[in-house]
Structure formats: structure tokens, C-alpha cells
N, C-alpha and C positions, 0 to 999 in steps of 0.2 A: 733653431733650438736643437741641441744635441741630445739624442736619445741613447740609452744604454740597454742593450739586450742582455738579459741575465738567463743563463741556461744552467740548470741544476740537474745532475744525475740523481735519480731516485731508485732505490731498491724496492720500496713499497709504495703503492698508490692507494688513494682513497677508494672505497668500494664504488662510489658513484662517479669516478673520474672519467673524463672524456679522453679517449686515446686515439690518436691518428697514426697509422703506419706510415713509414717513410715513403712507400710507393703511392700513397694517397695524397702526398704533398704536390703542390704545383711544381713545374720544372724550376722556376726561380727559387722556390723554397728548398728544393732538393740540392740546388747548387750552393745556396747560402749556408745551410745547416752545417756541413762539415767545416766550412771556413769559420763559422762562429764557434764551433767546438774547439777548433785549433787556435782560436784567438786571432785569426787573420782578418777578421771583419768586426765592425762595431756598428751601432745604429747610424752613425754619420755616413757609413759606406753603402747603406741600403736605401732603395727607393721608398718613398712614402707608401706606395701600394703594397710593396713587399712587407714592410713593417706592419701594415694593417692586416695582411694575411697571417703573419706570425702571431699577432695579438689574439687572433681567433683560436689558436691552438692552446689547449690546456697542457696536454702531454703528447709527446711524439715518441714512437718506438723506432729506434734506429739501431745502434749497437747496444742499446740499453734503453731504459725509459728516461726521458728528459722533460723537465718542466721548463717552459719558455715564458719569460715575462719581459715586457717592454716597460722600462722605467723612464718616466718623464721627470726631469728635474723640476723641483718646485721653484716658484718665483723667488722665495726667500733664499734658497740655496744658491741662486745665481747672482744675487746682489752682492757687491763688494761691501765689506764691513769697514766703516771708517776707523782710522786710527784715533784712539782717544788717549790723551796723555794720562798716565797714572799719577795719582796724588800720593805723596809719601805720608805715612801715618805719624 
């Protein structure tokens, strides 16, 4: 299953937001975050344990504040849609 890592830069955070500083990340997360921000890595490029670690982060303070989300495709979105011939009116 292919996962998508979505990272959004945020100027404002919710009052109750959980923020992790870059230096509090694991070594693997510190290595992956700049690659993800540059678009050089995606979910398929990361180990399941690293994806699990990233899922635990709500916001990370790096060069700004970033929200990290791991998006798992739904079963419906991955099924091919059969071609159905159109009937003329």
C-alpha cells in the first residue's frame, strides 16, 4: 500500500497544538524531514517504523511550523473503475 506524506507549513497553530522541535526528532526523522519538504521522498521511500514515528507528530518546528499527516488511500480509491458504455439519449 502506498502512503502519502502531507506536510503543510502553518503560520498559526491551535492553542492546544502539540509541537516538537526538530532536535527532538529521531535521527531518522531528522534525515527524512528535509527530503520530504524538498519533495525528494514520499511514503513509499520510508520505512514503516519511520512512518509510524511521523504519524505521532502533530506539528514540527523546523524552518517554520509544519503539520505532518500520513494519508492512507481508501480501498475505494484504489479500485479500478470499470468502463461502462454510455447510452445515447
